[in-house]
N, C-alpha and C positions, 0 to 999 in steps of 0.2 A: 796219467801224466804223459804229455808228449815226450818222446825220446829226444835227448839232445843230439845235435849234429856233432861231427868231429870238431867243428870250430868252437862248440860250447865247452869242450874240454879245456880250451885255452883261456876261457873266461875266468874272472875272479871267483874264488871259492873252490869247492871240492866237487870233482866230477869223475865219471867213468864212462867208457865207450866200448861197446861190443864185448862185454865181459862174459867169460864162461868159467864155470867152476866144476871141478871133478872131485868126487869123494870116493876113493877106491876105484872100482870099475864103473861107477855110475856118474854120468854127466848130469849134475844137479840142475843147472840152468845154462843158457847160452843166449848170446845176442842182447845182453842186458845193458841199458844205458841209464844214467842218472846225472842230475846236476843239482847241487845245493849251493846257492849263493851265500855271501856273508849275510847273517841275520836270518837265514832260511832254516826250515825244518822239513825233513823227509821221513815219512812213516812207512815202514815196511810191513806188509800184510801177506797173508797166505797160510795155508794149513801146515801142520807139522810135517817136516820133511821137504818143504818147498824151497828151502835154502836161505831163510832169513839169517840164521846164525852164521852160516857159511859166508854169506855176503858181508856181514859185519866183520868177520875175521879177515876177509880180503881187504876191506876198507882200512882195517887197523894195521895191515902189513904183516899179520901173523902167518898168513899163507899166501901163496902166489896164485894168480888166476891162470887157468888153463889157456885163456886167450884174452885179448883186450888190454886196455890200459887204464890206470888210475892217475889222476893229476890233481895237484894243489896249486891254485893260481897259475895253471898252465904248465907247470913243471912235473914230469913223471915222478911219483913218490919213490920209485925204485932208484932214482938218481941220488937220493940222500935219505936212506931209511932211518937213520938216527934222528934227523930233523923231523921226519914225519912222526916218529914215536913221541918226540918231545912236544908236538903240537896237539896231541889228542889225549883224551881219556876214553878208555874202553872198559865198560863194566858189563861183564857177562853174568851167567847164572850163579857162579860161585862168589860168595861174599868175601872170601879171603880174610877171615877174622881169626886172630890168635887168641885162644881162651884166656891165657895168662895175663895179657895186657889189658889195661883199662881202655875205656872208650876214647878218652882224650889222648892217651899214649898211641893208640892205634891210628887215629886220625893224624896226629902229629908225625908219626912215622911215614905215612903215605904222603903227606904234604911235603915233608922234608926231602923226600926222594926227588921231588920236582921243583924244589925251591919255593914252595908255597908258604904263605905266612898267615892265611886266613882261617886258622883252626877254629877260633871262637865263632866266626861267622858261619862256618860249616855246621858246628854243633847247634847254633841257634836256628839256622834255616830249617833243619830237620828235627827240631824239638828234642835235642839230645843233651842240652846243657845240664839239666838236672841229673843226668846219668854219667857225667863226664868221668867220675871216679869209680864207676862200677867196673869190675872185671868183665870182660866180654863173655865169659862162660855163663854169666847170669842173664844175658840178653835173650829175648824171644826172637823168633825168626823174623818178625816184622822189624824189630829194633836193629837186628844185624843188617837188614836190607837198607834201613835208613842210614846206618853208619857207612855202608858201602857208598851210598849216593852222596853223603856229605863231603866226600873227597872232591866232588865236582866244584864245590864252592870253596873248599879249603885251599886248593891249588888250581887257579883258573887256567883253562886251555881253550884255544879257539875252536876245537872240534870235539864234540861229544858223540861217542858211539855207544848206544845203550841197548842191550839185549833184554827185552821184556822187563823194563825197569819198574813197572807198576806191580809186578808179582809180589804178593805178600804185604802190600801196603793197605792200610785202612783209609778212610775218606780224608782224614786230616793230613796224613802223610802224602797221599796222592795230590792234594792241593799244594803241599810244600814242593813236590816235584814239579808240578806244572808252573808254579811261581819261579822256581829256579830256571826252568827252560825258558820262560818268558824273559827273565833277566839276562840270560846268556845271549838270546837273540837280539835283545835291545842293545847289547854291547857290541854287536856285530859278529858274534860267534855263530857257528853252525851246529845243528843237532840232527843226528840220524838215529832213529829208534825202531825197534820191532815191537809189535803188540798183537794180541789176540782179541783185544777189546777196544772199542772206540774210545779215543782220548780227545778231549776238547782243546786242541792246540790250534790257535787261530792262524789261518793262512798256511797251514802245513800242506805240503804235497803228499800224495799217497802213491806208493809203488807196490802193486800186487805182483808177487813172484810167480803166480800160477801160470801166466802166459809164457814166461820165459822157460819154465819147466817143460811146457809142451814143445817149445822150440828145440830143447835139448833132446826130447824123445824123438 
């Protein structure tokens, strides 16, 4: 993917320029640029340790870059961190499911935190409606992952940041995820995700972190 110029950071959508990330004493990557326009998708690739999860955390505002800038519609996200948190969903490796709550209660809790009202739509998109009254302690790992992803539909947000979202999904659940991503993009939302396996996301840009790790070295 061609690197965006500094002017691209001011374009509509989500962008970063000259990003560097440090983890402890190690500079994980440096000189990294990206741009995701409205309706766009960016797929992060690279081996374990290349910085995919670290980049997603920077994008979410959970950690600060060592250098560079991140912008939404041209405005640095650091100017209003609360607004940036409100515009995104970040789903990492942990599913954050409480065993004592039911599936519907869990999704309702997550949606309510963001003012979302589409709990039923989230359950149906990820084939969880029949399990709505089940305590989460009874769910399999794949079902817990589907529940975590259902929040994307239950409380819409313009930016999705997904860390290996296909992990633990069977073929049907993967199809549900891809359909949700397509609907998000069709509505003008942006998606950034990391993966170790090829995903059929039409028109997605790919960003390999390997080259930026060499720059850090």
